N, C-alpha and C positions, 0 to 999 in steps of 0.2 A: 504494500500500500504506500503510495507516494506521500511524502511529508507535505502538510498544508503550509503554504507560504503565509507569513504574517503580513497583515495589511499595515502599511505605514500611513500616518496622518501628518499633514503639514502643521507647522506651528500656528499658522493663521486659522486653520480649521479648529484646532484645539482651543485657541483663544476665543473664537466665535462661539464654540460650543459652551465654554465656561460662562461667557457673557450671557448667552441665552439661558443657562441654568440660573444665573443670578437675577435676571430680569423677568423671566417668564413665570407666571404664577402656578403653572402646572407642576406636578411632581417630577423629580429628576428622572424617575423610571420612564415616564411618558416621553420626556424630551430625548432621552437616550434611545428609546425605541424608534422615534421619528428619525433620528440621525443614523440609525443602523449600528449603534455601538452598545456595549455593555454598560449598565448603570455604574458599576464599580469603576470602570475606566474613566467615565465622566468625572466622578468625584476625585479620582486620583489625579487627573489633569488639574482640577481645581486646587488641590493641595500643592502640586508641583509649581503652579503659577503663583503660589503665595497668597492666594485670595482666601478670605475667610468664608466659611459656609454661612449661608443666610439662616439656616434653621438650626445650626448646632453651634455651641459655644457658651461660655459662661458670661454672666452680666459684666464681670470685670474686664473681659476681653473686648467687649463691644462698646460699653458706655464710658464716658469720662467721669471724673470724680464728682463734678457738679450734677451730672445726669443721674448717677447712682444715688446721690443724696436726695435729689428730687423724687426719684422712684421710691426710696425708703419712706420719705415723708408722705407721698401719695398713698402708698400701701397702708400706712398707719391710719390715714384719714379714711380710706375705704373701709377698713376694719371697724373704725368708730361709727361710721354711718350705717354699716350693716347691723351693728349692735343696737343702735338707736332705732332702726327700722323694726327689728325683732321686738324690742320693748313696746313700740307703738302698736304692733300687731297684737301683742298679748293684751295691752290695755284696751284696745278696741274690742277684742273678744270678751274681755271681762265686763266692760260697760254695756255691751250689747246683751249679754246674758243677764245682767242686773236689771235692765230696763224692761224685761219681759214680765 
């Protein structure tokens, strides 16, 4: 059985594929299928080109210190508002039951 020859891709093709991965909202598997390549190959090119994955990574890698602080503050505010909402729901149920 003859050996299968590996297909070579140009640097331009790789760069365009990675750009498409980073800008297209579709999953990487769909993009890779459309391009006729393996999904793993597409993500490997992304790593080789030094680009960060849009869906993977820690907050520290992606956000600046100011953005992390704002995110922390907003998460704390959301938690407080959710707690307030729960209290109001319980109070509404209590007073609705009392008025009957």
